[in-house]
N, C-alpha and C positions, 0 to 999 in steps of 0.2 A: 875331089869332092868339095863342094862348096861349104865353107864354114857356116854360111848362113842356113844351108839346108840342115845342118846339125841344130842350129837355133830353133828352125821350125819344128824339128822332132822333140826338142825339149819342151817347146810350148804346147804343141798339139797333142803329142802322145805321152808326154811324161808329166804335163801340168806343172812345170816348174815356175816359180815366181818370176816376174819380169826382171827384178834386179839380180837374180841368180843367173838368169840367162845372159844378161849384159856382163856379168863378171866372167862367165865361162868363154864367151866370144871374145872379150877383151884380152884374156890370157892366151887364147889360141892365136889371135892376130899378132900379139907380141911374140909368141913362139914362132910363127911364121916368119916374121920379120928377122928374127935371131937367125934362123935357118938360112935365110937368103943372104943375110950380110956376112955370116961367118962360114957358111958351108956351100953357099951358092947353089942352093936347091930350093925349089918352090913346091915340090911334091911331098906334101905331109903324109901321104900314104906310104912312102918309102923311106922311113926314118929308122935309124939305128938307135939303140938305147944310149950309145956313147954320145950322140947329139943331144938327147934329153938330158943326160947327166952334165954335159957342159953347159947347157942353159940353167940347170939348177945351181951348179957351182957359181956361175956368174952373178946369180942372186944372192948366194952366200958371201961372195966377196963384196957385194954391194951393201951388206948389212942387214938384209932382210931377214926377219925372224923365222924359226924353223915352222912355226905355225902358219905364216903366211906363204912359205914355200910349199908347204903340204896342200894348202888351198889351191895354189896354182897347178900342183901335180894332179890334184883331183879333176880339174878342168881337162887336162890332157887324158887322163884315164877314162873319163866319161866319153870323150871324143873318139877314142881308139875303140872303146867297147862298143860304140855306135857303128864305127867302120866294120868291126868284126861281125856285128850282128846282122848287117846288110850285105855282108860277103864281099867287101871291098879289100880287106886285108886277110890273111891266113892266121896271123898272130899279132898281138898288141906288143909293141916295143916296151911297153911298161909291165909286162907280164911278171917278172921277177923283182919289181921295184918295191923297197920298203920305205915307208914314210919316215921322215927324220923325227927322232924323239925330241919332244919339246914339253916343257912343264905347262900344265894348264894354268891359265891366268885365274887367280883366285878373286873373285869379287866379293867383298865384304858386305854382307846384308845390314839393313837397319835393325836396330834392336826394337823389342817391343815398346820399350820406354820412348824411344824416338818417334814411333809411329803414333803412340798416344799423345805425345806432345803436338804432333803434326795435326791430328784430328782436332785436338783441343784448341789449336790456334786458328782454326777456320773462322773468320768473321762471318757474320750474317750475310747471306747472299742477296744482293739487291738487283743485280743485272743478270741478263742471260748469261753472259761470259763467265761471272762468278759461279753460277750454278753449274754451268758445263764444266768448268775447271775442277770444281770440288767433286763432281761426280766421277770425272775421269780418273782422279787421284784414287778415290775410294774403290772404283771399280777394278783398277789395275792391282791394287793391294789385296782385295778380297776374292779375285778370281784368279789372278796370275796370268791373264791373257797377254798375248803379245801386243806389242804397239800396232803392228799392221792389222791384227785382228780387230782391235778396237776402232781403227780408223774406218774399216769396212762394214761395221755394224749398221744393219738396216732395221726399219720398224717391225718387219716381219720376224726378226731374230729375238725379239723381246716379248715373253709371255709372262705378264704380271700375275695372272691367275695361278699359274703353276710355279711362279718365282723362278723361272728358267731363262737362260740366255744361249741362243744357239751361236756357236762361233765356227767359222771357216778357217781351218788352219792351213799349214804347209801341204801342199799337193792337193788342196781342195778337200781335205779330210774334215768332216763335220763332227763336232762334239757338243754335248749339251752341258752347260755349267749352272749348277745351283747358285741362287742369289740368296744372301742373307735378308731377312725381313726388312732391316733398316736401309739396306741398299735398294730394295724394291720400292720402298717409300720415297727415297730420294730420286730414284729413276723417274717414278710417275710425276714428281714435282717438277722435275727438269723438263719433262716432256710438255707439260702444262705451260711452263715458261716459254719453251721453244715455240709452242703454238701461238702464244701471244706475240712474241718477237717476230715470227715469220707466219702471218696468217694464212698465206697462200702455200700450197704444198709444192715447195721449189726443189726438193730433193728427198729421196727415200732414205738417205743416210741419217743417222741418228745425230751424229755430232757434226755441226757446222761452224763455220768461222762467223766473225760478227757481221760479215757481209753476205752470209747466206751460202757460202761455197762449202764443199765437203773439207773437213778438217785434213790437215797433212801430217806427216811423221815429224817434220821439224817443229811444228807448233806444239804438238803433244810432248816433244822433249823439252822445250822451253817451259811449258806449264809445269811439268814434274820437277825440273831443276829449280824453277823459282820457289815452289812450296818447299822442297826438301832443304833448300839452302837456309831457311828460317829456323830449322830445328836441328841441322847437323852439319859438321864441318868436314865430312867425308868428301874426297875429291871426286868419286864417282857418284853422280846423283841423276840417274837415267831411269826410264821406265823399265829397262831389262833388270835393273838392280831391285826394282819393286817386285818384279816377277821372282827374282831370286829370293827376296825377302818373304814373299808369300809361301814358297815352298819350304823354306827353312823353318818358319814359325810353325807350320802344319806339322813338319816332322818333329819338331821340338816338343809338341803337344801329344805326341804319340801316333800320329796318322800313319796308316799303312802305306809303304813306299809304292806299292803297285796302285793304290788310289790316287796318290799324289801324281804319279806317272800319267794316268788317264786325265786327271784335271789339267795337266800342263800340255797334253797333247804330243807327248813323246812317243816315238815309235819303238824305242827300246828302254829298258830299265837302265842301262849304262848312262844314258843321257840324264836321268833324274839323279843318279848317285853323285853327281858333281855338287848337288845341294846338300849332301849329308854332312860336310865337315863341321858345320857349326852345331849340327844336331849331336854328333858324336862328343863334342865338347860339352854340350849341355848334360848329355847322359852321363859323361865322366864326373861332372860336378854333383849330379844326383847321387851317383854311385859311391863316390868318396864320401859324400855327407851322411849317407844313410847306412852303408854297410857295416855290420857289427865289427868286423875285423879291422876295419879303419878306425872305428871308434875307440877300440881297445888300444890302439897305438898312439892316440892323440892325448 
């Protein structure tokens, strides 16, 4: 069975993102090469778990993290589930496989004070790029949308009257994001500026480069990193940390976790719970400062 046929299945039937498909196919081709070089077999449909285990061990010996190895294993599991689904194999060689236990990488969110300093440091925007950059920062922090979701925003996704932003998330799942009034005003000002910078309708995408092309992931990362570098010495200054910060600050203020889950576009509550570590720390501080029993002992 062609690996590319599996890629077509992921794209056409599962609606996986292009970068996810590339990662899956890359892992499969790497596994196929390993099987050929070490076990002289090219038939991935007739593979024993012992071969899979040897492949995983080779990655451990090379120093790959448990998280990375689990990601590669997920590619194989998806492939063999596909073969099982279309009747090419009777049983997946990974049926009894258990993922490697690995510690979740903890990303430290920005504090409310750091975010206040950030927005307080915004200079008056005189150019299209200044207005674009400042809106991008504020939008990521006040909505928690993913970088890829922001990059793909189109005019039809913004409803200023309702104060709503339509976002297309993973696997083409659509969700509606409420916008703060101040963000709606900044959004409308930006669109006016964009119209002056690009009088002709050259793209339906909201965010463009200085040359009028659709903005890309790398540019968004650079914008966020540059602004955050001015107010924080944290090593990680990325759009994803702003998403993490958005969720943490909402939870710190008492937002319901299920509501935060919906805003983030998570499919399960478990994905949202990784953002609760800082909330728990805040709750502990409030609890210790306010509970009578603790006050009696101080």
